[in-house]
C-alpha positions in Angstrom: 10.3 8.5 -8.4 12.0 5.7 -8.8 10.5 2.2 -10.2 11.1 -0.8 -8.3 10.7 -4.3 -9.6 10.6 -8.2 -7.8 8.9 -10.0 -10.6 12.4 -12.1 -10.7 13.0 -12.3 -7.0 9.2 -13.5 -6.3 8.5 -13.6 -2.3 11.5 -11.2 -1.9 11.1 -7.9 0.0 11.1 -5.1 -2.7 14.5 -3.7 -3.8 15.3 -0.5 -5.6 16.2 -1.2 -9.1 17.8 2.2 -10.2 17.3 5.7 -9.2 16.6 7.4 -5.5 13.6 6.6 -4.0 11.2 9.8 -2.8 13.1 12.5 -4.0 12.3 14.2 -0.7 8.4 13.3 -1.0 6.6 11.6 1.6 3.1 9.8 2.4 2.3 10.5 5.7 -0.3 8.3 7.5 -2.5 10.2 9.8 -5.8 9.4 11.6 -7.3 10.8 8.4 -5.8 8.5 6.2 -8.9 6.9 4.5 -9.3 3.5 2.4 -11.2 3.6 -0.7 -12.2 0.4 -2.0 -13.1 -0.1 -6.0 -16.3 -1.4 -7.0 -15.4 -5.0 -6.8 -15.6 -4.8 -2.9 -18.2 -4.3 -1.0 -17.8 -1.2 1.6 -18.4 -3.6 4.2 -15.8 -6.2 3.1 -12.7 -5.6 5.1 -11.1 -9.0 4.8 -8.5 -7.2 2.4 -7.9 -4.1 4.3 -4.4 -5.1 6.1 -3.3 -1.8 7.5 -6.4 -1.3 9.1 -5.6 -3.8 12.2 -2.0 -3.0 12.4 -2.9 1.4 12.7 -5.3 0.1 15.2 -3.4 -2.1 17.4 -0.4 0.3 17.0 -1.2 4.0 17.3 -4.8 3.8 18.1 -5.9 5.1 14.5 -8.8 3.4 12.9 -8.3 3.9 8.8 -11.6 4.4 7.9 -13.8 2.9 4.3 -14.9 5.8 1.9 -16.8 5.1 -1.0 -15.3 8.1 -2.9 -11.8 9.3 -3.0 -11.1 12.4 -1.2 -8.3 14.7 -2.7 -5.6 13.0 -0.4 -4.9 11.1 2.4 -6.0 7.9 1.4 -5.0 4.2 0.0 -6.9 3.3 -3.0 -7.3 -0.7 -3.4 -8.0 -1.3 -7.4 -9.0 -4.0 -9.1 -7.0 -3.7 -12.3 -8.0 -6.6 -14.8 -5.1 -5.8 -16.9 -2.3 -6.9 -14.5 -1.1 -10.3 -14.8 -2.4 -13.1 -12.0 0.5 -12.8 -9.4 1.5 -9.3 -10.1 0.4 -6.3 -8.2 1.4 -2.4 -8.7 2.0 0.1 -5.8 2.3 3.6 -6.2 3.0 6.2 -3.6 2.7 9.8 -3.8 2.7 12.3 -1.2 -1.4 12.6 -2.1 -2.2 8.8 -2.0 -1.1 5.3 -2.3 -2.6 3.3 -5.1 -2.6 -0.6 -4.8 -3.3 -2.3 -8.3 -3.7 -6.1 -8.8 -6.1 -8.3 -10.5 -7.3 -10.1 -7.2 -7.7 -9.6 -4.0 -5.0 -12.0 -2.9 -2.5 -9.1 -5.0 -4.3 -6.4 -3.1 -3.4 -8.1 0.6 0.3 -8.9 -0.6 0.7 -5.4 -1.5 -0.5 -3.9 1.7 1.8 -6.4 3.5 4.6 -5.1 1.6 3.6 -1.8 3.0 4.0 -3.0 6.4 7.3 -4.1 6.1 8.6 -0.6 4.3 6.9 0.8 7.7 8.6 -1.5 9.6 12.1 -1.1 8.4 11.4 2.4 8.8 11.4 1.9 12.6 8.1 3.5 12.9 6.5 1.2 15.5 6.3 3.6 18.1 3.0 5.9 19.2 3.7 9.1 18.2 6.2 9.1 15.6 5.4 10.1 11.7 4.1 7.3 9.8 5.8 8.3 6.5 6.6 6.5 2.8 9.0 8.2 0.2 7.2 8.2 -2.8 7.8 5.1 -5.3 6.8 3.0 -7.5 6.6 -1.2 -7.1 5.8 -3.8 -9.4 5.8 -7.1 -7.1 5.2 -10.9 -8.6 4.2 -13.3 -6.2 2.9 -16.7 -6.4 -0.3 -17.5 -5.4 -1.0 -19.9 -2.3 
């Protein structure tokens, strides 16, 4: 897995700093992919679930929200108070995607970057595999 960083290029799409992304491993979005929300969110609070509407509109999947992490195939939105304000971490593995930030704004920004990565892969048509290579991203953003 490679480390990615854009702290010196805030607002730009993530770029690989070194190494090879994925090493042949992918996270695959399916109709069974679930959102898992950290304790800081209510299960009914879907305002920060950016990918939910993308999948609903594009392929007709509804990414459901779960209270507990399944063994695989989930996106975990996690509040991490130890991260600096304006930074998020994004970790993609074959089993899950973990999105961490100290604020809900960071979690939204990370999901927006995930959407950009998916669209770069040309996966906008129904019936195609929705896969992302295993990777880690540490991104900085400016607060609105």
